C-alpha positions as CSV (number, residue, x, y, z in Angstrom):
1,X,-18.0,-55.1,17.2
2,X,-15.4,-52.3,18.4
3,X,-15.1,-48.6,18.5
4,X,-11.8,-47.9,16.9
5,X,-11.8,-44.4,17.9
6,X,-11.7,-45.5,21.7
7,X,-8.6,-47.4,21.3
8,X,-7.0,-44.6,19.6
9,X,-8.2,-42.0,22.0
10,X,-6.6,-44.4,24.7
11,X,-3.2,-44.5,22.9
12,X,-3.1,-40.9,22.5
13,X,-4.4,-39.9,26.1
14,X,-1.2,-42.0,27.3
15,X,1.0,-40.5,25.0
16,X,0.0,-36.9,26.3
17,X,-0.7,-37.3,29.7
18,X,2.9,-36.9,31.0
19,X,3.2,-33.4,29.2
20,X,-0.2,-32.1,30.7
21,X,1.1,-29.7,33.9
22,X,-1.1,-30.2,37.0
23,X,-3.5,-33.0,35.7
24,X,-4.3,-35.4,38.3
25,X,-4.6,-38.8,36.1
26,X,-6.4,-40.6,38.6
27,X,-9.2,-43.2,36.9
28,X,-12.1,-40.7,37.5
29,X,-10.0,-37.8,35.5
30,X,-8.9,-40.0,32.8
31,X,-12.5,-40.9,32.5
32,X,-13.9,-37.6,32.3
33,X,-11.3,-37.1,29.6
34,X,-12.2,-40.1,27.8
35,X,-16.0,-39.3,27.7
36,X,-15.5,-35.6,27.0
37,X,-13.4,-36.5,23.6
38,X,-15.5,-39.5,22.7
39,X,-18.7,-37.1,23.0
40,X,-16.9,-34.8,20.2
41,X,-15.7,-37.7,17.9
42,X,-17.8,-39.5,15.4
43,X,-17.3,-43.4,16.3
44,X,-16.0,-45.7,13.7
45,X,-17.2,-49.4,14.5
46,X,-15.4,-52.4,12.9
47,X,-16.4,-55.8,13.1
48,X,-13.3,-57.7,11.7
49,X,-9.6,-57.4,12.0
50,X,-9.2,-56.0,8.4
51,X,-11.7,-53.2,9.0
52,X,-9.7,-52.3,12.2
53,X,-6.6,-52.2,10.6
54,X,-7.5,-50.2,7.9
55,X,-9.5,-47.7,9.9
56,X,-6.7,-47.1,12.4
57,X,-4.3,-46.4,9.8
58,X,-6.8,-43.9,8.3
59,X,-7.3,-42.4,11.4
60,X,-3.7,-42.3,12.5
61,X,-2.6,-39.9,9.5
62,X,-1.2,-36.3,10.6
63,X,-4.3,-34.6,10.2
64,X,-6.6,-36.7,11.9
65,X,-4.2,-37.3,14.8
66,X,-3.8,-33.7,15.3
67,X,-7.7,-33.6,15.7
68,X,-7.7,-36.1,18.5
69,X,-4.9,-34.5,20.3
70,X,-6.5,-31.1,20.1
71,X,-9.8,-32.7,21.6
72,X,-8.0,-34.5,24.2
73,X,-6.1,-31.3,25.2
74,X,-9.1,-29.5,25.7
75,X,-10.7,-32.4,27.8
76,X,-7.6,-32.1,29.9
77,X,-8.2,-28.3,30.5
78,X,-11.7,-28.7,31.3
79,X,-11.2,-31.3,33.8
80,X,-8.3,-29.9,35.4
81,X,-10.1,-26.5,35.6
82,X,-13.8,-28.0,36.9
83,X,-13.0,-31.0,38.7
84,X,-15.9,-33.2,40.4
85,X,-17.0,-32.3,43.7
86,X,-16.5,-36.0,44.6
87,X,-13.0,-35.8,43.3
88,X,-10.6,-37.5,45.7
89,X,-7.7,-34.9,45.2
């Protein structure tokens, strides 16, 4: 069983992070952005490869991808503006 949303978020994160100015990108910041986004998107669990393919195709449409990108960009902004007190940078 897997949450397809998490995999799509990881791909979109990697696609967007180079274009985000002044974002650290360390593992801690990456995880904070991912948690922010995952908590704002409904999960889509699948148990078979066929379900994963269908859900991925559905979620990678223009409107869905744009929604995911907006949530990730807000996560980048929040993490950049409010870093953890224990952040190494």
